[in-house]
C-alpha positions as CSV (number, residue, x, y, z in Angstrom):
1,M,-11.5,3.0,-11.7
2,Q,-13.4,2.3,-8.1
3,L,-12.2,1.3,-4.6
4,R,-14.4,-1.3,-2.6
5,N,-13.6,-3.3,0.4
6,I,-11.3,-6.1,0.0
7,K,-13.0,-9.6,0.4
8,P,-11.3,-13.2,1.2
9,T,-12.0,-14.0,-2.2
10,D,-9.4,-11.4,-3.5
11,L,-6.6,-12.3,-1.5
12,E,-5.5,-14.6,-4.2
13,C,-5.0,-12.0,-6.7
14,L,-3.4,-10.1,-4.2
15,Y,-1.0,-12.9,-2.9
16,Q,0.3,-12.9,-6.8
17,F,1.1,-9.3,-6.9
18,Q,3.1,-9.5,-3.7
19,A,5.0,-12.6,-4.8
20,D,6.5,-11.1,-7.8
21,P,10.1,-11.0,-7.3
22,L,10.7,-7.1,-8.6
23,A,7.7,-5.7,-6.6
24,N,9.7,-7.0,-3.7
25,E,12.7,-5.5,-4.6
26,M,11.1,-1.9,-5.5
27,A,9.3,-1.8,-2.2
28,D,11.9,-3.6,-0.2
29,F,9.7,-6.0,1.4
30,P,10.0,-9.7,0.9
31,A,7.1,-12.0,-0.3
32,R,5.2,-14.2,2.5
33,D,4.6,-18.0,1.3
34,R,0.8,-18.6,0.5
35,S,-0.1,-19.6,4.2
36,A,1.5,-16.5,6.0
37,F,0.1,-14.1,3.9
38,F,-3.6,-15.3,3.7
39,E,-3.0,-15.8,7.7
40,H,-1.8,-12.1,7.9
41,W,-4.7,-11.0,5.9
42,Q,-7.2,-12.7,7.3
43,T,-6.3,-12.5,10.9
44,N,-4.5,-9.0,11.0
45,I,-6.5,-7.2,8.7
46,L,-9.8,-8.3,7.4
47,S,-10.9,-9.3,10.7
48,N,-9.5,-5.8,12.4
49,A,-12.2,-3.0,12.3
50,D,-10.2,-0.6,12.0
51,I,-8.1,-1.3,9.4
52,A,-9.1,0.4,5.9
53,A,-8.2,-2.5,2.7
54,K,-9.5,-1.4,-0.3
55,A,-9.0,-3.2,-3.5
56,I,-8.3,-1.4,-6.5
57,I,-10.6,-2.0,-9.2
58,V,-10.0,-1.0,-12.8
59,D,-12.7,-2.1,-15.7
60,G,-13.7,-5.2,-13.3
61,D,-10.2,-6.3,-12.6
62,I,-8.3,-6.0,-9.1
63,V,-5.1,-4.4,-9.7
64,G,-3.7,-3.4,-6.3
65,S,-4.5,-2.5,-2.4
66,I,-4.6,0.6,-0.6
67,V,-4.1,-0.1,3.5
68,L,-4.4,2.4,6.1
69,W,-4.3,1.5,9.8
70,Q,-2.8,2.7,12.9
71,S,0.3,1.7,14.7
72,D,2.1,3.3,17.9
73,H,-0.7,6.6,17.7
74,Q,-0.2,7.0,13.9
75,W,-1.7,6.6,10.6
76,L,0.0,4.3,8.3
77,L,-0.4,3.9,4.4
78,G,0.5,1.2,2.3
79,Y,-0.3,0.4,-1.3
80,W,0.5,-2.3,-3.9
81,L,-0.3,-2.6,-7.2
82,G,0.6,-5.8,-9.6
83,R,3.4,-4.8,-11.9
84,E,1.5,-5.3,-14.9
85,Y,-0.3,-1.8,-13.9
86,W,2.6,0.4,-12.8
87,G,3.0,3.7,-14.6
88,K,-0.7,4.1,-15.5
89,G,-2.2,6.1,-13.2
90,F,-3.8,3.9,-11.4
91,A,-2.3,4.1,-8.3
92,S,-2.3,8.0,-7.9
93,N,-6.2,8.3,-8.9
94,A,-7.3,4.8,-6.3
95,L,-4.9,7.2,-3.6
96,R,-6.7,10.6,-4.5
97,V,-10.2,8.7,-3.9
98,F,-9.3,6.9,-1.0
99,L,-7.7,10.0,1.3
100,S,-10.9,11.8,0.5
101,E,-12.9,9.3,1.6
102,H,-10.3,8.4,4.4
103,T,-9.7,11.6,6.7
104,Q,-7.4,10.8,9.3
105,R,-4.4,12.9,9.6
106,P,-1.2,12.9,10.0
107,I,-0.8,9.7,7.8
108,I,2.3,8.8,7.7
109,A,4.1,6.1,4.4
110,E,7.6,5.2,3.6
111,V,9.2,4.0,0.4
112,T,12.9,2.9,-0.6
113,E,14.6,5.7,-2.1
114,H,14.5,3.8,-5.3
115,N,10.9,4.0,-5.6
116,F,10.3,6.4,-7.9
117,G,7.0,5.7,-9.1
118,S,6.3,5.4,-5.6
119,I,7.4,8.6,-4.3
120,K,5.5,10.5,-7.3
121,V,2.3,9.0,-6.2
122,L,2.8,10.4,-2.6
123,E,3.9,13.6,-4.0
124,K,0.7,14.1,-6.2
125,N,-1.5,13.5,-3.4
126,G,0.0,15.9,-1.4
127,F,2.7,14.0,0.6
128,K,5.8,15.6,1.7
129,H,9.3,14.1,2.8
130,I,10.0,14.8,6.1
131,G,13.3,12.5,6.1
132,V,14.6,9.2,6.5
133,A,12.2,6.1,8.3
134,D,14.2,4.6,11.2
135,D,13.7,1.0,10.3
136,P,16.1,-1.7,11.0
137,D,14.2,-4.0,9.3
138,S,15.0,-2.4,6.3
139,A,18.0,-3.5,4.2
140,L,17.7,0.1,1.8
141,P,16.9,3.5,3.1
142,L,13.3,4.2,3.6
143,L,12.1,7.8,2.8
144,E,9.3,9.1,5.0
145,F,6.6,10.9,3.5
146,R,3.4,12.9,5.1
147,L,-0.1,13.9,5.1
148,N,-1.2,16.2,7.0
């Protein structure tokens, strides 16, 4: 497993991952249509030097992504794996490596209360549950985790 900067040529694969209805339900995050997805990534993420956006690579294939950004003076973490790669330890291992390379703290992550796999990934990497996030856009309760 390795991490590398996300390239524009990776976006098609990442688009397909985020378009998975089961993944959207699990994350309580709606899929973007193709043009909105590419525009978001190219304009807001890849062109912003302050955002760390890494592809998770296993055996030469992209299996997901990890992104760290700052909003309202807080560091926020997000990650997404293709469904076929869930439950294989890739997210836990990738996050461990990512956190060793990115030492900004504290980091906040939010996850739906029914996303047990993602909760386990965060806890394995030292994140502690600190409460329920106040997110009016979320249909489901979001648990908030923090890494100091």
